[in-house]
C-alpha positions in Angstrom: 118.3 106.2 -72.1 115.9 103.3 -71.9 112.2 103.4 -72.8 110.4 104.8 -69.7 107.0 103.6 -71.0 108.0 99.9 -71.2 107.1 97.4 -68.5 109.6 97.1 -65.8 111.2 93.7 -65.0 110.4 92.0 -61.8 113.9 92.4 -60.5 113.7 96.2 -60.7 110.4 96.3 -58.9 111.6 93.9 -56.3 114.8 95.8 -55.5 113.1 99.2 -55.7 110.5 98.0 -53.2 112.8 96.1 -50.8 114.1 99.2 -49.0 110.6 100.0 -47.9 111.0 97.4 -45.3 112.9 100.0 -43.4 110.2 102.6 -43.7 107.5 100.0 -42.9 109.2 99.0 -39.7 109.5 102.7 -38.6 106.0 103.4 -39.7 104.6 100.4 -37.9 106.5 101.2 -34.8 105.4 104.8 -34.7 101.8 104.1 -35.7 101.1 101.1 -33.3 103.8 101.0 -30.6 105.3 104.3 -29.8 102.4 106.0 -27.9 101.5 102.8 -26.1 105.1 102.0 -25.0 105.8 105.5 -23.7 102.6 105.7 -21.8 102.2 102.1 -20.5 105.9 101.1 -20.2 107.9 104.2 -19.7 105.2 106.1 -17.8 104.9 109.3 -19.8 101.5 111.1 -19.5 99.3 110.4 -22.6 99.0 114.1 -23.5 102.8 114.7 -23.3 103.5 111.6 -25.4 101.0 112.6 -28.0 102.3 116.2 -28.0 105.9 115.1 -28.5 105.0 113.0 -31.5 102.9 115.8 -32.9 105.7 118.4 -32.5 107.9 116.2 -34.6 105.7 117.1 -37.5 106.9 120.7 -37.3 110.4 119.5 -38.1 109.0 117.2 -40.8 107.3 120.1 -42.5 110.7 121.7 -42.9 112.9 118.7 -43.5 110.7 116.8 -46.0 110.5 119.4 -48.8 114.1 120.5 -48.2 115.5 117.0 -48.6 113.3 116.5 -51.7 114.5 119.8 -53.2 118.1 119.1 -52.5 117.9 115.7 -53.9 116.2 117.0 -57.1 119.1 119.4 -57.6 122.0 117.1 -56.7 124.4 116.3 -59.4 126.9 113.5 -58.7 128.3 110.4 -60.4 125.8 108.5 -58.4 122.9 110.5 -59.7 120.4 112.5 -57.7 119.0 109.9 -55.3 121.7 107.3 -54.4 124.0 109.6 -52.3 121.1 110.1 -49.9 120.1 106.5 -49.9 123.6 105.4 -48.9 124.0 108.2 -46.4 120.9 107.4 -44.4 121.9 103.9 -43.4 123.8 104.5 -40.1 121.6 107.5 -38.9 118.5 105.4 -39.4 119.8 102.4 -37.5 121.3 104.3 -34.5 118.4 106.7 -33.9 115.8 103.9 -34.2 117.5 101.9 -31.5 117.8 104.9 -29.2 114.1 105.7 -29.1 113.3 102.3 -27.5 116.0 102.7 -24.8 115.5 105.9 -22.9 117.8 106.4 -19.8 116.2 105.3 -16.5 115.0 107.7 -14.0 114.0 110.6 -16.3 111.3 113.0 -15.1 108.2 113.6 -17.1 109.7 116.7 -18.8 113.0 115.0 -19.5 111.2 111.9 -21.0 109.1 114.3 -23.1 112.3 116.0 -24.5 114.1 112.7 -25.0 111.1 111.3 -27.0 110.9 114.5 -29.0 114.6 114.9 -29.9 115.3 111.3 -30.7 112.0 111.1 -32.6 113.0 114.0 -34.7 116.3 112.3 -35.4 114.8 109.0 -36.6 112.2 110.8 -38.7 114.7 113.0 -40.4 117.1 110.1 -41.0 114.3 108.0 -42.6 113.3 111.0 -44.7 116.8 111.2 -46.1 116.2 107.7 -47.4 112.5 107.7 -48.2 112.1 110.8 -50.3 115.0 110.2 -52.7 114.1 106.5 -52.9 110.5 107.3 -53.6 111.5 109.7 -56.3 113.2 106.9 -58.2 109.7 105.7 -59.1 108.6 108.4 -61.6 112.2 108.3 -63.0 112.0 104.5 -63.6 108.7 104.6 -65.5 106.3 107.1 -67.0 103.5 104.5 -67.6 100.2 105.3 -65.8 99.5 101.7 -64.7 103.1 100.6 -64.3 103.5 103.3 -61.7 100.7 101.8 -59.6 102.5 98.4 -59.9 105.8 99.9 -58.8 104.1 101.4 -55.8 102.4 98.2 -55.0 105.8 96.5 -54.6 107.0 99.3 -52.5 104.0 99.1 -50.2 104.1 95.3 -50.1 107.6 95.3 -48.7 106.7 98.2 -46.4 103.8 96.3 -44.9 105.5 93.0 -44.8 108.6 94.5 -43.1 106.4 96.1 -40.4 104.3 93.0 -40.0 107.4 90.7 -39.8 108.8 92.7 -36.9 105.4 93.0 -35.3 105.0 89.2 -35.3 108.5 88.5 -34.1 107.9 90.9 -31.3 104.7 89.2 -30.2 106.3 85.7 -30.5 108.9 87.0 -28.0 106.2 88.5 -25.8 104.2 85.2 -25.8 107.3 83.1 -24.9 108.5 85.5 -22.3 105.1 85.9 -20.7 104.8 82.1 -20.4 108.2 81.7 -18.8 107.9 84.7 -16.5 105.5 86.3 -14.1 104.6 89.4 -16.1 103.1 90.2 -19.4 106.2 91.0 -21.4 104.5 93.8 -23.4 104.9 96.0 -20.3 108.6 95.3 -19.7 111.3 97.8 -21.0 113.7 95.0 -21.8 111.2 93.7 -24.5 111.4 97.0 -26.4 115.2 97.3 -26.2 115.5 93.9 -27.9 112.9 95.1 -30.5 114.9 98.2 -31.2 118.1 96.3 -31.8 116.5 93.7 -34.1 114.7 96.4 -36.1 117.7 98.6 -36.5 119.8 95.8 -38.1 117.0 94.8 -40.5 116.4 98.5 -41.5 120.1 99.0 -42.4 120.2 95.9 -44.5 117.0 96.8 -46.4 118.2 100.3 -47.3 121.5 99.0 -48.6 119.7 96.4 -50.8 117.7 99.0 -52.5 120.7 101.3 -53.0 123.0 98.6 -54.4 120.1 96.9 -56.3 119.0 100.0 -58.2 122.5 101.5 -58.7 122.8 100.1 -62.2 119.7 102.1 -63.3 121.4 105.5 -62.6 122.4 106.1 -66.3 118.9 105.3 -67.5 116.8 107.4 -65.1 114.5 109.9 -66.7 116.2 113.3 -65.9 115.5 115.8 -68.6 118.2 118.4 -69.3 115.7 121.2 -68.4 115.6 119.9 -64.9 119.3 120.2 -64.5 119.7 123.7 -66.1 116.8 125.4 -64.4 117.3 123.6 -61.1 120.7 125.3 -60.8 119.5 128.8 -61.7 116.2 129.2 -59.9 115.9 131.0 -56.6 115.8 128.3 -53.9 112.6 129.3 -52.0 110.9 130.7 -55.0 111.5 127.4 -56.9 110.5 125.3 -53.9 107.2 127.3 -53.5 106.4 127.2 -57.2 106.9 123.5 -57.4 104.6 122.8 -54.4 101.8 125.1 -55.4 101.6 125.2 -59.2 99.4 122.1 -59.5 95.9 122.3 -58.1 95.6 118.5 -58.0 98.8 118.3 -56.1 97.6 120.8 -53.5 94.4 118.9 -53.0 96.1 115.5 -52.8 98.7 116.9 -50.3 96.0 118.0 -47.9 93.8 114.9 -48.5 96.7 112.6 -47.6 97.4 114.5 -44.4 93.8 114.2 -43.3 93.3 110.6 -44.4 96.5 109.4 -42.9 95.8 111.3 -39.7 92.5 109.4 -39.5 94.2 106.1 -40.1 96.8 107.1 -37.5 94.2 107.7 -34.9 93.0 104.1 -35.3 96.5 102.6 -35.3 97.7 104.6 -32.2 94.7 103.3 -30.2 95.0 99.8 -31.6 97.1 98.4 -28.8 95.0 100.2 -26.1 91.9 98.6 -27.6 93.5 95.2 -28.0 94.8 95.3 -24.4 92.0 96.9 -22.5 88.8 97.1 -24.6 89.0 93.6 -26.1 91.3 92.2 -23.4 93.3 90.2 -25.9 96.1 87.9 -24.8 99.6 88.1 -26.5 98.8 84.9 -28.4 95.6 86.5 -29.8 97.5 89.6 -31.0 100.1 87.3 -32.6 97.3 85.4 -34.4 95.9 88.6 -35.8 99.3 89.8 -36.8 100.1 86.5 -38.7 96.7 86.8 -40.5 97.6 90.2 -41.8 100.4 88.9 -43.9 97.7 88.1 -46.5 96.3 91.6 -46.6 99.2 93.2 -48.5 99.2 90.4 -51.0 95.5 90.8 -51.8 95.5 94.6 -51.7 98.7 95.3 -53.7 97.6 92.9 -56.4 94.2 94.6 -56.5 95.3 98.2 -56.5 96.8 98.3 -60.0 94.0 96.3 -61.4 91.4 98.6 -59.9 93.3 101.7 -61.1 93.3 100.3 -64.7 89.6 99.2 -64.6 87.7 102.0 -62.7 90.3 104.7 -62.4 92.5 105.9 -59.5 90.1 108.5 -58.2 87.1 106.1 -57.9 89.3 103.4 -56.3 90.6 105.8 -53.7 87.1 107.2 -52.9 85.6 103.7 -52.6 88.3 102.2 -50.3 88.7 105.3 -48.1 85.0 105.2 -47.4 85.2 101.4 -46.7 88.1 102.0 -44.3 86.1 104.6 -42.4 83.3 102.1 -41.9 85.4 99.1 -41.0 87.6 100.9 -38.6 84.7 102.1 -36.5 81.8 99.6 -36.7 83.2 97.2 -34.0 83.8 100.0 -31.5 80.2 101.2 -32.1 78.8 97.7 -31.6 80.7 97.4 -28.3 79.5 100.7 -27.1 75.9 99.5 -27.9 76.8 96.2 -26.0 75.7 93.9 -28.8 79.0 92.1 -29.4 80.1 88.7 -27.8 81.9 88.9 -24.5 85.6 89.4 -24.3 87.6 86.2 -24.3 85.2 84.3 -26.6 86.3 82.9 -29.9 83.6 84.8 -31.7 84.8 88.2 -30.4 88.4 87.4 -31.4 87.2 86.4 -34.8 85.4 89.7 -35.3 88.4 91.7 -34.3 90.6 89.7 -36.6 88.2 90.0 -39.6 87.6 93.7 -39.2 91.2 94.6 -38.7 92.1 92.5 -41.8 89.5 94.2 -43.9 90.5 97.6 -42.6 94.2 97.1 -43.5 93.2 95.9 -47.0 91.0 99.0 -47.6 93.7 101.4 -46.3 96.5 99.8 -48.4 94.5 99.9 -51.7 93.4 103.6 -51.1 96.9 104.7 -50.0 98.7 103.0 -52.9 96.2 104.6 -55.3 96.5 108.1 -53.9 100.3 107.9 -53.9 100.2 106.9 -57.5 98.0 109.9 -58.2 100.7 112.1 -56.7 103.2 110.4 -59.0 101.1 111.5 -61.9 101.4 115.2 -60.9 105.1 115.1 -61.6 104.4 115.7 -65.4 101.7 118.2 -64.6 104.2 120.3 -62.7 106.9 119.7 -65.3 104.7 121.2 -68.1 104.5 124.5 -66.2 107.9 124.7 -64.5 110.0 122.9 -67.2 111.7 121.0 -64.3 111.6 117.4 -63.0 111.0 117.7 -59.2 110.0 114.2 -58.1 111.7 114.5 -54.7 110.1 117.7 -53.8 106.6 116.6 -54.8 106.9 113.2 -53.2 107.8 114.9 -49.9 104.0 115.1 -49.7 103.6 111.4 -49.4 106.4 111.2 -46.8 105.0 114.0 -44.7 101.4 112.6 -45.0 102.7 109.2 -43.8 104.3 110.8 -40.8 101.0 112.5 -40.0 99.7 109.0 -39.4 101.8 108.8 -36.3 102.0 112.6 -35.5 98.3 113.7 -35.8 97.2 110.2 -34.9 99.3 110.0 -31.7 98.3 113.6 -30.6 94.6 112.9 -31.2 94.8 109.5 -29.4 96.8 111.0 -26.5 94.2 113.8 -26.1 91.4 111.3 -26.2 93.1 109.2 -23.4 93.6 112.4 -21.4 89.9 113.5 -21.8 88.8 110.0 -20.6 91.1 110.3 -17.5 93.1 107.3 -18.5 94.5 105.7 -15.3 98.3 105.4 -14.6 99.7 101.8 -14.8 96.5 100.6 -16.4 96.1 96.8 -16.7 93.6 94.7 -18.6 90.4 94.0 -16.6 91.0 97.0 -14.2 89.9 99.9 -16.3 86.3 101.0 -15.8 84.0 100.3 -18.7 82.8 103.9 -18.7 86.4 105.1 -19.3 86.8 102.6 -22.2 83.5 103.7 -23.7 84.5 107.3 -23.5 87.7 106.5 -25.4 85.8 104.5 -28.0 83.0 107.1 -28.5 85.3 110.0 -28.8 87.6 108.1 -31.2 84.6 107.2 -33.5 83.5 110.9 -33.7 87.0 112.1 -34.5 87.6 109.3 -37.0 84.4 110.0 -39.0 85.1 113.7 -39.1 88.6 113.2 -40.4 87.7 110.5 -42.9 84.8 112.4 -44.4 86.9 115.5 -44.8 89.6 113.5 -46.6 87.2 111.7 -48.9 85.6 115.0 -49.9 89.0 116.4 -50.8 89.9 113.4 -53.0 86.6 113.9 -54.8 87.8 117.4 -55.9 90.8 116.0 -57.8 90.5 116.4 -61.6 92.7 113.8 -63.2 92.5 110.5 -65.1 94.5 108.3 -67.4 93.5 110.3 -70.5 94.7 113.6 -69.0 97.9 111.9 -67.9 98.6 110.5 -71.4 97.9 113.9 -72.9 100.5 115.5 -70.6 103.1 112.9 -71.7 102.4 113.7 -75.4 102.7 117.5 -74.7 106.1 116.9 -72.9 107.3 114.7 -75.8 106.3 117.4 -78.3 108.0 120.1 -76.3 111.3 118.1 -76.1 111.5 117.6 -79.8 
């Protein structure tokens, strides 16, 4: 077995992270597009669209830990993770395409069920890839800072994958809108093309990570204790013990759900605010999207450096707080009517700058918290004598899905409370309705963010405690 504390080569980090393009595309689509498209393009009521996306979380709560547990206890010539990575390719591609192409003429109830069932399909399929793939991280390295670096690559590819497809979509919308009589963002055909393109890219990305990391299978950190006890323990008892034995893990699990739910509220309303509150043209949205390519570069370089210099906990607290402020300040200023008018260069500049800063803050905080979850693997191993990366990292996957689930439900509820009009178009929604949406969103966002920040403050872990656990594990294995 190779030295798990040594620095990983660039190629390993690159290939490990590349598959996150698939998750990034799915995450970007569910966080920014899904609610908007089903409400504004397919005509589903906001509360029903939000409810369908929320109910998907019920299935996620079951599938995420189960897939993690099964992966942890899989024994094959391809190791514990790669059978799931390869097996997810076709289900991910097919289900993602179908969600953007519902049959024509469906009633409200039928469209609700279509969204729910196909949505469960894509989220389960991506989980089959994401959790085993994520679990490779703690197996590839045990180093405290190197894990943050590994996650930085993973998040970089995730963000760039989502942003690339975002910008290609808006290039298509800009060109189609100029050549046609309608804004292409409201046309069903636009989203069918988006679904086809994304499905192909997602399948390729997953295969690259599977094939690219295959050579590491013999060197992955899988102690014998994990194999022996994993086969003997009662399934549900072992699953429950793994998920609850660490207080830090329990706190981080809940904190991630709350914080990603807060972030999801903002992302699910982004296109509504872009289209109706700020009245941005497709070319304006494309400009913002292109600028965001720099955000992951800055953030993912900064995250490991900050973790090494001021610690992971302080980094997470600082940037979650900054995200809360940045996400809400422009909405508050518009409600108070002290921003430049819509359509002005100044207003577009403000929206671009604050969206850019918000993305940076969220990336840094999320990478750091995910790395803190990585560090609970050894904390749990000391007590249970098992390596259960997949089960533990189901928390990260489930929390990410809360970004779309809780976020979409909250956003749909807010739109329903504000009596959002059917077939709404920019310039024809009353300002009172828009201000109701903005004000309610601010209150909900601040409540969620402050709760999540408080929870992160309760975590009791640092680099010294992590290194001490590694020494104890090394002593126990001698």
